[in-house]
C-alpha positions as CSV (number, residue, x, y, z in Angstrom):
1,X,-28.5,41.0,27.1
2,X,-31.5,41.2,24.5
3,X,-30.9,42.9,21.6
4,X,-33.6,45.8,21.5
5,X,-36.2,45.1,18.9
6,X,-36.5,47.8,16.1
7,X,-39.3,47.7,12.8
8,X,-39.6,49.9,9.9
9,X,-41.9,49.4,7.1
10,X,-40.9,50.3,3.5
11,X,-41.8,50.2,0.1
12,X,-39.4,48.2,-2.0
13,X,-40.8,48.4,-5.8
14,X,-44.1,48.7,-4.7
15,X,-43.7,45.5,-2.3
16,X,-44.6,46.6,1.3
17,X,-41.3,45.2,3.9
18,X,-41.4,45.2,7.4
19,X,-37.8,45.0,8.3
20,X,-37.0,43.7,11.8
21,X,-33.9,44.3,13.7
22,X,-33.1,42.3,17.2
23,X,-34.6,39.7,19.2
24,X,-38.5,38.9,19.5
25,X,-39.5,37.5,22.2
26,X,-42.6,37.4,24.7
27,X,-41.5,40.7,26.1
28,X,-41.7,42.7,22.8
29,X,-44.1,40.6,20.8
30,X,-46.8,43.2,21.1
31,X,-44.8,45.8,19.3
32,X,-44.2,43.0,16.5
33,X,-47.6,42.2,16.0
34,X,-48.7,45.9,16.0
35,X,-45.9,46.4,13.2
36,X,-47.2,43.6,11.0
37,X,-51.0,44.5,11.4
38,X,-49.7,48.4,10.4
39,X,-47.8,47.1,7.5
40,X,-50.6,45.1,6.1
41,X,-52.0,48.6,5.2
42,X,-49.7,49.2,2.4
43,X,-49.6,45.5,1.7
44,X,-52.9,45.5,1.0
45,X,-52.2,47.6,-2.1
46,X,-49.8,45.0,-3.4
47,X,-52.4,41.9,-3.3
48,X,-52.2,41.6,0.4
49,X,-48.6,40.1,0.7
50,X,-46.4,41.4,3.1
51,X,-42.8,40.6,3.0
52,X,-41.2,40.4,6.7
53,X,-37.5,40.9,6.7
54,X,-35.8,38.8,9.4
55,X,-32.6,38.5,8.2
56,X,-31.4,40.8,11.2
57,X,-33.0,39.0,13.7
58,X,-31.3,36.0,15.6
59,X,-33.8,35.1,18.0
60,X,-37.2,34.5,18.0
61,X,-39.4,32.5,20.6
62,X,-42.5,30.8,20.6
63,X,-44.3,34.1,21.0
64,X,-42.9,35.5,17.7
65,X,-43.6,32.0,15.8
66,X,-46.9,32.5,17.1
67,X,-47.5,36.1,15.5
68,X,-46.3,34.7,12.3
69,X,-48.9,31.8,12.0
70,X,-51.5,34.2,12.7
71,X,-50.5,36.0,9.3
72,X,-49.1,33.0,7.5
73,X,-51.5,33.2,4.3
74,X,-50.8,36.8,4.0
75,X,-46.7,36.8,4.3
76,X,-43.4,35.9,3.1
77,X,-40.2,35.6,5.1
78,X,-36.9,36.6,4.5
79,X,-34.9,35.1,7.2
80,X,-31.2,34.8,8.9
81,X,-30.2,31.1,7.8
82,X,-29.6,30.4,11.8
83,X,-33.9,30.8,12.1
84,X,-34.4,28.0,9.7
85,X,-34.3,25.2,12.2
86,X,-36.6,26.7,14.5
87,X,-39.1,27.7,11.6
88,X,-39.1,24.0,10.1
89,X,-39.8,22.5,13.5
90,X,-42.5,24.7,14.0
91,X,-43.8,23.8,10.7
92,X,-44.2,27.4,9.5
93,X,-42.1,26.5,6.5
94,X,-45.0,24.5,5.4
95,X,-47.7,27.1,5.4
96,X,-45.8,30.3,4.1
97,X,-42.9,31.2,2.1
98,X,-39.7,31.4,3.8
99,X,-36.6,32.1,2.2
100,X,-32.8,32.4,4.3
101,X,-30.2,35.0,3.1
């Protein structure tokens, strides 16, 4: 059974952070993309860069990767190390900042 998706936006020392918990797939990617769009509003006050914390995400599919590619120039990612292989293979690590934690 998939872990339900939970998203929360906060400000960490003035930096907008979208924290995500659960699994991101085609069944909930709409919630994820909406959360990214909503979090871009406070991020615009910080030079337009949104930090997306995926350290508590253990699975994401191609729909989620596509959503991240769509915003690659405006995001930086903090990720669970187990996501690094798929992010490398997809090429996302070549177009945006990705830090494993």
